[in-house]
Residue, then its C-alpha position, 0 to 999 in steps of 0.5 A: m466705099r471709103l472713097a464714096i463716103a469721103l466724097i459725100l463728106f467733102a460735098a457736105m462741107t462745101a455746101a456748109a461753107p458759103p462763099l465769103r462776101a464783104h459786108g455792105t457790098p452794093d449791088s449797084f451805085a445807081e440810086l446813090a449816084e442819082k441822088a448825089l449828081p444834082a448837087v455836083v457842079n462843073i466849075s470853069t474859070r478864066q484868067t488873064v495870063e501876061r506874056q513873060r519874057s524868056p529868061d534865056l535872053p543872051q546878054f549884049p552891050p547896050g545899043s547892040p544891033f543884036e539886042e533888039f532882034f533877040r528880045k523880039f525873038f525871045d519875048r513871044e511864044p512859038g507862033e505868037r506875034p511880038d505884039a500879041p496881047p495877054r492870053r486868056a487861059t481857062s481851066l476846069g474843075s469840080g465842086f459840090i453844093v452844101d447849102p440850098s442857098g447856093i454855097i459851093v465847096t471846091n479846091h483852092h487851086v481850082i479857082d486860084k488867080a481866076d478873073e471869072i468863075l462860072v458854075r454849071l449845074q446838072d440841068d445845064r444852067e450856068l451861074k456866075a460865082e463869087v469867092v466867099g473865102r479860100d484857104p491855100k493851106t488845106d486847098l479849100a475854097v467856098l463859092r456862092v451863086e445866086s439862084d431863084e430856087p433852092l438848090p440840091f445839096l450834099e451833107f458832110g459825113d463822119s470821115d473819122e468813122t471811115r475804114v480802110g476797105d470801105w466803098v466810096i464813090a467820086i463824082g466830078n468832071p474829069f477832062g471836062f466830062a460832066s457828071t462822071v461817077t467812079a467807085g472804089i475803096v478807101s485804100a489808106r487814111k491819114r496820108d501825108i503827101r507833103a502838100g501842106p502843113y495839115d496833110d491828113f488825106i484819105q487815099t482811094d483807088a476810085a478813078i480821079n483825074k484832071g478835072n475831078s479836083g474839088g468834087p465830093m468823095l461819098n460813102l454809101e450813105g451819100r454823105v461827103i467824107g472827103v474833097n477830091t484834091a490830088i493824084t499821084s501819077p507818072s503819066g498825069g492820068s489815074v493809076g488808082i492813087g487819089f487823095a481827098v481832104p477828109a471831112s473832119l478837116a474840111a468841114p471846120v475850115i469851110d464853116q469858118l470861111r462861110r462865117f468869117r471869109e477867112t480861117r481862124r486857127g489856133w496857135l501854140g508858138v513852138r518849134i517842133q520835131n519828130v521823136t525818133e527812136e534814137i531821141a525816144a531812147a535818150f529820154e529815160g523811161f519814155g518808151e516807144p517813139r510818140g508825140a512832138l518834141v519841142a525844139a524851141v518856145l517863142p517868147d511871149s507865145p501861148a506856149d511860153r505863158g503856159g509853161l512849155q519848155a524846150g525839151d518837152i515832148v507834147l503827148s496830148f493837146d486839148g484831150k487829143q493824143v499826139e501820136k506823131m509830130r505832124a498831128l500837133p499842128r492840126i490839133v492846135s489849129d482846130a482848137e478854139v481861139g481863146a480857150t484854156v486847154p490841157v496839155e500833157v508833156w513828158r518832162k524829166g522822166k514823168v508826165e507833167r500836166l499844163e494849161v495853155v490859152v490858145g492864141r490865134l495864128e496870124e496867117n500873114d505873120p511868118a513867125s507865128a505861121s511857121a511856129e507849129n511847123a518844124t523845118s519840114e524837109y522834103p526829099i526830091e529824089a529825082l533831083g538829088l535834093v532835100v528842100a524845105r519851105p522858108n521860115d525864120e530859122l532858115r532865113k537866119e541860118y542861110e541869110l536868105d535874100e528878102d527880095a527873093l523870098e517875096r517871090g516864094g520858092l523852096v530852100i535847098v537844105g541838102v544835096a546828095p553827094g555825087s548827084d548832078a545837082e552837086e556837080k552843077g554847084l547847088e548847095a544848101g541855102d540856095l533858093i529855088i524860085e522856078a522849075d521849068q519856068a514856072a513858079v515854085g510855091g511848095p514841094k508839090d509844085l516842084e514835083e509836078r514840074i518834074a513830072a511834066v518834064r518827064e512826060a515831055g520826054r526831057r532829061s533835065v529840068l531848068l531851075l531858077v536859083n537865087r543865091s545871095g540875091e543873085d538869080r541864075f539858071v541851072a539845068v539839073l539832070l533827072k535821075t532815072e527810076a533805076e538810079 
């Protein structure tokens, strides 16, 4: 009898507790995809690539009979004639229309160095595109095509309202397969993947592959909340870790590129660093680590004229809280040039309120371009190195060669003791110009070259390093994952 009663009660409880179901879980993405697909385009580019002589040419006395022989051998690609003309390289990417007049958004790296850009619509029409503007720092670009009729377009949504766990779909042309739709969730927000000074990526597990770059990430309302930009993958294919530039960052940049064909960012004129627990503890009464510590104020800068001082901790700028150091450059860049904005700083045990007139960041001025960025260090564990982007401070500290700096590269600021890099004689102040015979413009480039070397099954990566104006090649063994 008791057993029967217990079973009845258990059945009643089970019936009264319906299975949990996530709010807003869609039965299908078909309707959303059907509306969005016509506004997503395939972007193909063509580029002339000059043949480059191999840097490994042995050195012989001038006039040596071996000199001409080896020069012909090393100056050509495998299977290529010595007198072969420059090659025509092609690449594929994605984009999406944001205005019926023919304005298209994509990634800067999709169209970088392209001689010709072609846009293919869903109805297979192919249109020639011109570049309206580009912004390498956020990896965004705006194109324009001419059409006889209004084009379907997508609108931006509010990415700040997006929560971890929300459904999203990605549309693009992975590996050239046009109009591919994938779905997933928002895995994380505000990711810093060390791709640039304004990193604030949305992370998703929706499948994103080569060719998806520049395509839209959409919420369930069909609005663009991100521009698919990058993936993390040991194999080069999707492993469920993709990144998109959030709409909150992309939309203002795109608006400026459309209006001015360039970005017009705010500028403060300070060098900043993280507020660590140790630094926070050193400021009496400060509390938990937060804000951005001012390491230096550039003379006659907006910060200098506004009264900021070295040792101040910036807590808020233009009414926006600065939770971490890396938040300040983006907040400042978004501020209206010429506007007077409030700034809160921690100074001598209390909060001080200042006012600053926002300056304009001159993109071609190294002093102002690096002002809001501390010497951001990027550990490259596979090489046992810590690198940083060149700036005025590093130029002076290591007396970097100006001719070498014109080629770009990364400055080595740390070498792991006992690493192969140390064994090969690399040291702080060396400038990495190339990796695996490809130019290194930033940490992302270096990591991509390392990934390519691993994928090819090689154990070491060839670095072109400049020290005191002299170039040399160094082959550094890659650490295994076990190490």
